[in-house]
Backbone as JSON Lines, residues from 0, in Angstrom:
{"i":0,"aa":"M","n":[-2.92,-34.85,22.05],"ca":[-2.12,-33.92,21.07],"c":[-3.03,-33.12,20.49]}
{"i":1,"aa":"T","n":[-4.16,-33.38,20.07],"ca":[-5.74,-32.47,19.81],"c":[-5.81,-31.45,20.4]}
{"i":2,"aa":"D","n":[-5.56,-31.53,21.6],"ca":[-6.21,-30.75,23.17],"c":[-5.14,-29.69,23.01]}
{"i":3,"aa":"F","n":[-3.7,-29.96,22.26],"ca":[-2.42,-28.78,22.58],"c":[-2.82,-27.59,21.37]}
{"i":4,"aa":"F","n":[-3.2,-28.38,20.04],"ca":[-3.82,-27.5,18.93],"c":[-5.0,-26.76,19.76]}
{"i":5,"aa":"R","n":[-6.12,-27.44,20.03],"ca":[-7.63,-26.94,20.17],"c":[-7.65,-25.76,21.28]}
{"i":6,"aa":"T","n":[-6.58,-26.07,22.52],"ca":[-6.52,-25.08,23.24],"c":[-5.69,-23.71,22.74]}
{"i":7,"aa":"R","n":[-4.6,-23.85,21.7],"ca":[-3.83,-22.46,21.36],"c":[-5.42,-21.97,20.29]}
{"i":8,"aa":"W","n":[-5.58,-22.87,19.52],"ca":[-6.2,-22.46,18.1],"c":[-7.93,-21.68,18.84]}
{"i":9,"aa":"R","n":[-8.33,-21.79,20.28],"ca":[-9.16,-21.23,20.8],"c":[-9.04,-19.98,21.79]}
{"i":10,"aa":"G","n":[-7.7,-19.62,21.92],"ca":[-7.2,-18.98,22.73],"c":[-7.04,-18.93,23.83]}
{"i":11,"aa":"E","n":[-7.31,-20.12,24.53],"ca":[-7.13,-20.76,26.12],"c":[-5.91,-20.95,26.57]}
{"i":12,"aa":"A","n":[-4.9,-21.13,26.01],"ca":[-3.71,-21.38,26.47],"c":[-3.14,-20.1,26.66]}
{"i":13,"aa":"P","n":[-2.45,-19.93,28.33],"ca":[-2.23,-18.71,28.57],"c":[-1.16,-17.68,27.49]}
{"i":14,"aa":"L","n":[-1.28,-16.93,27.35],"ca":[-0.24,-15.85,26.0],"c":[0.94,-16.08,26.56]}
{"i":15,"aa":"D","n":[1.33,-16.15,27.97],"ca":[3.01,-16.06,28.21],"c":[3.58,-16.97,27.68]}
{"i":16,"aa":"L","n":[3.13,-18.56,28.3],"ca":[3.46,-19.93,27.57],"c":[3.15,-20.01,26.25]}
{"i":17,"aa":"L","n":[2.32,-19.78,25.22],"ca":[2.52,-19.58,24.07],"c":[3.34,-18.84,23.18]}
{"i":18,"aa":"F","n":[3.49,-17.78,23.99],"ca":[4.28,-16.57,23.27],"c":[5.67,-16.76,23.63]}
{"i":19,"aa":"W","n":[6.35,-17.31,24.18],"ca":[7.58,-17.7,25.07],"c":[7.99,-18.97,24.82]}
{"i":20,"aa":"R","n":[7.2,-20.01,25.44],"ca":[7.96,-21.28,25.19],"c":[7.09,-21.76,23.5]}
{"i":21,"aa":"D","n":[6.25,-21.73,23.4],"ca":[5.29,-22.44,22.48],"c":[6.03,-22.11,20.72]}
{"i":22,"aa":"M","n":[6.15,-20.65,20.9],"ca":[6.71,-20.2,19.82],"c":[7.89,-19.86,19.42]}
{"i":23,"aa":"L","n":[8.64,-18.98,20.83],"ca":[9.96,-18.29,20.67],"c":[10.55,-19.66,21.13]}
{"i":24,"aa":"L","n":[10.77,-20.38,22.06],"ca":[11.63,-21.62,22.38],"c":[11.25,-22.78,21.21]}
{"i":25,"aa":"I","n":[10.47,-23.3,21.28],"ca":[10.16,-24.59,20.48],"c":[10.03,-23.86,19.39]}
{"i":26,"aa":"G","n":[9.18,-23.5,18.61],"ca":[8.8,-23.04,17.45],"c":[10.38,-22.86,16.93]}
{"i":27,"aa":"T","n":[10.82,-21.9,17.32],"ca":[12.53,-21.36,16.75],"c":[13.32,-22.58,16.75]}
{"i":28,"aa":"L","n":[13.39,-23.43,17.89],"ca":[13.92,-24.73,17.9],"c":[13.85,-25.57,16.63]}
{"i":29,"aa":"I","n":[12.38,-25.75,16.1],"ca":[11.95,-26.64,15.21],"c":[12.53,-25.79,13.58]}
{"i":30,"aa":"S","n":[12.22,-24.81,13.63],"ca":[12.66,-24.11,12.05],"c":[14.21,-24.13,12.59]}
{"i":31,"aa":"V","n":[14.86,-24.13,13.08],"ca":[16.55,-23.86,13.08],"c":[16.89,-25.29,12.58]}
{"i":32,"aa":"A","n":[16.4,-26.32,13.39],"ca":[16.5,-27.78,12.85],"c":[16.18,-28.08,11.39]}
{"i":33,"aa":"S","n":[15.2,-27.65,10.92],"ca":[14.46,-27.75,9.75],"c":[15.83,-27.07,8.89]}
{"i":34,"aa":"S","n":[15.81,-26.3,8.93],"ca":[16.95,-25.2,7.98],"c":[18.58,-25.73,8.13]}
{"i":35,"aa":"A","n":[18.63,-26.55,9.46],"ca":[20.05,-27.36,9.44],"c":[20.01,-28.65,8.57]}
{"i":36,"aa":"L","n":[18.82,-29.29,8.84],"ca":[18.38,-30.38,7.78],"c":[18.59,-30.13,6.55]}
{"i":37,"aa":"A","n":[18.06,-29.07,6.02],"ca":[18.24,-28.43,4.63],"c":[19.39,-28.52,4.16]}
{"i":38,"aa":"L","n":[20.05,-27.7,5.0],"ca":[21.75,-27.79,4.61],"c":[22.41,-28.63,4.48]}
{"i":39,"aa":"I","n":[21.64,-29.56,5.31],"ca":[22.56,-30.95,5.06],"c":[22.43,-31.45,3.93]}
{"i":40,"aa":"L","n":[21.21,-31.12,3.62],"ca":[20.39,-32.06,2.39],"c":[21.41,-31.55,0.91]}
{"i":41,"aa":"L","n":[21.75,-29.85,1.17],"ca":[21.89,-29.35,0.16],"c":[23.55,-29.71,0.0]}
{"i":42,"aa":"G","n":[24.17,-29.65,0.74],"ca":[25.56,-30.54,0.94],"c":[26.0,-31.66,0.13]}
{"i":43,"aa":"L","n":[24.85,-32.68,0.68],"ca":[24.6,-34.03,-0.15],"c":[24.23,-34.02,-1.42]}
{"i":44,"aa":"K","n":[24.07,-32.74,-2.06],"ca":[23.63,-32.78,-3.25],"c":[22.08,-33.25,-3.85]}
{"i":45,"aa":"L","n":[21.48,-33.12,-3.03],"ca":[20.04,-33.95,-3.03],"c":[19.33,-32.91,-3.91]}
{"i":46,"aa":"P","n":[18.3,-33.14,-4.21],"ca":[17.35,-32.38,-5.51],"c":[16.92,-31.14,-4.74]}
{"i":47,"aa":"L","n":[16.89,-30.18,-5.15],"ca":[16.44,-28.25,-4.6],"c":[15.29,-28.62,-4.24]}
{"i":48,"aa":"W","n":[14.47,-29.43,-4.88],"ca":[12.7,-29.33,-4.45],"c":[12.61,-29.98,-2.89]}
{"i":49,"aa":"L","n":[13.42,-31.23,-2.58],"ca":[13.48,-31.79,-1.33],"c":[14.02,-31.08,-0.21]}
{"i":50,"aa":"V","n":[15.52,-30.24,-0.51],"ca":[15.8,-29.55,0.64],"c":[14.75,-27.8,0.78]}
{"i":51,"aa":"L","n":[13.95,-27.55,0.02],"ca":[13.09,-26.5,0.24],"c":[12.08,-26.82,0.41]}
{"i":52,"aa":"A","n":[11.34,-28.12,0.6],"ca":[10.42,-29.11,1.39],"c":[11.08,-28.72,2.66]}
{"i":53,"aa":"V","n":[12.05,-29.42,2.84],"ca":[12.69,-29.61,4.15],"c":[12.48,-28.23,5.11]}
{"i":54,"aa":"H","n":[12.91,-27.08,4.33],"ca":[13.49,-26.13,4.94],"c":[11.85,-25.44,5.44]}
{"i":55,"aa":"F","n":[11.33,-25.13,4.39],"ca":[9.7,-24.89,4.63],"c":[8.51,-25.74,5.31]}
{"i":56,"aa":"L","n":[9.36,-26.63,5.94],"ca":[8.08,-27.82,6.21],"c":[7.71,-26.85,7.66]}
{"i":57,"aa":"P","n":[8.42,-26.35,8.61],"ca":[7.44,-26.08,9.64],"c":[6.86,-24.55,9.13]}
{"i":58,"aa":"V","n":[6.68,-24.13,8.14],"ca":[5.71,-22.67,8.03],"c":[4.89,-23.23,8.31]}
{"i":59,"aa":"P","n":[3.71,-23.9,7.82],"ca":[2.55,-24.09,8.63],"c":[2.19,-23.81,9.83]}
{"i":60,"aa":"Y","n":[3.21,-24.8,10.71],"ca":[3.04,-24.83,11.94],"c":[3.37,-23.35,13.1]}
{"i":61,"aa":"N","n":[4.13,-22.55,12.18],"ca":[4.84,-21.37,12.4],"c":[3.48,-20.22,12.25]}
{"i":62,"aa":"I","n":[2.86,-20.46,11.13],"ca":[1.5,-19.42,11.03],"c":[0.23,-19.78,11.89]}
{"i":63,"aa":"F","n":[0.31,-21.51,12.31],"ca":[-0.59,-21.34,13.25],"c":[0.0,-21.22,14.83]}
{"i":64,"aa":"L","n":[0.72,-21.33,15.15],"ca":[1.27,-20.41,16.28],"c":[1.2,-19.04,16.16]}
{"i":65,"aa":"T","n":[1.82,-18.17,15.03],"ca":[1.29,-16.67,15.02],"c":[-0.36,-16.37,15.3]}
{"i":66,"aa":"I","n":[-1.06,-16.99,14.41],"ca":[-2.19,-16.85,14.49],"c":[-2.71,-16.83,16.03]}
{"i":67,"aa":"A","n":[-2.4,-18.42,16.79],"ca":[-2.85,-18.33,17.98],"c":[-2.37,-17.58,18.72]}
{"i":68,"aa":"V","n":[-1.2,-16.96,18.67],"ca":[-0.86,-15.98,19.51],"c":[-1.68,-14.34,19.83]}
{"i":69,"aa":"W","n":[-2.11,-14.21,18.18],"ca":[-2.58,-12.81,17.97],"c":[-4.06,-13.61,18.56]}
{"i":70,"aa":"R","n":[-5.02,-14.34,18.33],"ca":[-6.21,-14.83,19.16],"c":[-6.27,-14.68,20.46]}
{"i":71,"aa":"T","n":[-5.59,-15.23,21.2],"ca":[-4.9,-15.17,22.53],"c":[-4.64,-13.59,23.1]}
{"i":72,"aa":"A","n":[-4.04,-12.88,22.07],"ca":[-3.55,-11.83,22.73],"c":[-4.83,-10.6,21.94]}
{"i":73,"aa":"E","n":[-5.8,-10.9,21.47],"ca":[-6.99,-10.36,21.28],"c":[-7.9,-10.57,22.31]}
{"i":74,"aa":"K","n":[-8.1,-11.57,22.74],"ca":[-8.34,-12.07,24.15],"c":[-8.05,-11.38,25.47]}
{"i":75,"aa":"S","n":[-6.96,-10.89,25.65],"ca":[-6.39,-10.67,26.71],"c":[-6.6,-8.93,26.51]}
{"i":76,"aa":"G","n":[-6.1,-8.67,25.64],"ca":[-5.7,-6.87,25.52],"c":[-4.87,-6.59,26.53]}
{"i":77,"aa":"G","n":[-4.42,-5.1,26.15],"ca":[-3.61,-4.56,26.88],"c":[-1.82,-4.36,26.02]}
{"i":78,"aa":"F","n":[-1.14,-3.64,26.33],"ca":[-0.1,-3.2,25.45],"c":[0.89,-4.18,25.88]}
{"i":79,"aa":"K","n":[0.82,-5.07,26.45],"ca":[1.83,-6.44,26.59],"c":[1.0,-7.36,25.21]}
{"i":80,"aa":"A","n":[-0.14,-7.51,25.54],"ca":[-0.45,-8.23,24.46],"c":[-0.52,-7.94,22.95]}
{"i":81,"aa":"Q","n":[-0.57,-6.69,22.69],"ca":[-0.34,-5.96,21.38],"c":[1.61,-5.98,21.18]}
{"i":82,"aa":"L","n":[2.21,-5.62,22.17],"ca":[3.9,-5.97,21.82],"c":[3.61,-7.73,21.43]}
{"i":83,"aa":"M","n":[3.37,-8.16,22.18],"ca":[3.49,-10.23,21.81],"c":[2.86,-10.04,20.32]}
{"i":84,"aa":"M","n":[1.84,-9.84,19.9],"ca":[1.22,-9.89,18.43],"c":[2.28,-9.09,17.84]}
{"i":85,"aa":"L","n":[2.95,-8.02,17.8],"ca":[3.59,-7.82,16.75],"c":[5.06,-8.43,17.1]}
{"i":86,"aa":"G","n":[5.39,-8.92,18.09],"ca":[6.95,-9.77,18.4],"c":[6.47,-11.22,17.26]}
{"i":87,"aa":"S","n":[5.15,-11.48,17.27],"ca":[4.8,-13.21,16.57],"c":[4.96,-12.44,15.29]}
{"i":88,"aa":"A","n":[4.88,-11.71,14.65],"ca":[4.57,-11.24,13.08],"c":[5.99,-11.17,12.82]}
{"i":89,"aa":"L","n":[7.03,-10.22,13.63],"ca":[8.35,-10.28,13.05],"c":[8.91,-11.58,13.24]}
{"i":90,"aa":"W","n":[8.63,-12.46,14.23],"ca":[9.21,-13.96,14.43],"c":[8.55,-14.83,13.07]}
{"i":91,"aa":"L","n":[7.34,-14.6,12.8],"ca":[7.04,-15.2,11.28],"c":[8.07,-14.82,10.2]}
{"i":92,"aa":"I","n":[7.73,-13.8,10.03],"ca":[8.91,-13.4,9.04],"c":[10.43,-13.85,8.98]}
{"i":93,"aa":"A","n":[11.05,-13.94,10.36],"ca":[12.43,-14.1,10.39],"c":[12.27,-15.91,10.07]}
{"i":94,"aa":"T","n":[11.52,-16.52,10.73],"ca":[11.5,-17.49,10.34],"c":[11.24,-18.69,8.96]}
{"i":95,"aa":"V","n":[10.44,-17.15,8.69],"ca":[10.22,-17.97,6.88],"c":[11.28,-17.32,6.2]}
{"i":96,"aa":"V","n":[12.07,-16.07,6.25],"ca":[13.32,-16.12,5.35],"c":[14.34,-16.56,5.86]}
{"i":97,"aa":"A","n":[14.9,-16.77,7.17],"ca":[15.9,-17.49,7.31],"c":[16.24,-18.53,7.46]}
């Protein structure tokens, strides 16, 4: 598990894998699941602080993924890497707002 985080933090994971699978697929699924659970908790009339905590729980992981994409893209260089940096920033905004 630590190897997963270490390779991404160091920019050693393949950029395509990091962007498409780790961030867009898995990160989005985690965010959607967290939001769905928060809505369920809200429907059950649980305390608002708990609902918000569950909703925003994946934000540190999403920030980590975004930074990892940026670090890896900076090493790779090129137009595709720049597009992935932009896409990751937009994705982070979308996951925090939604």
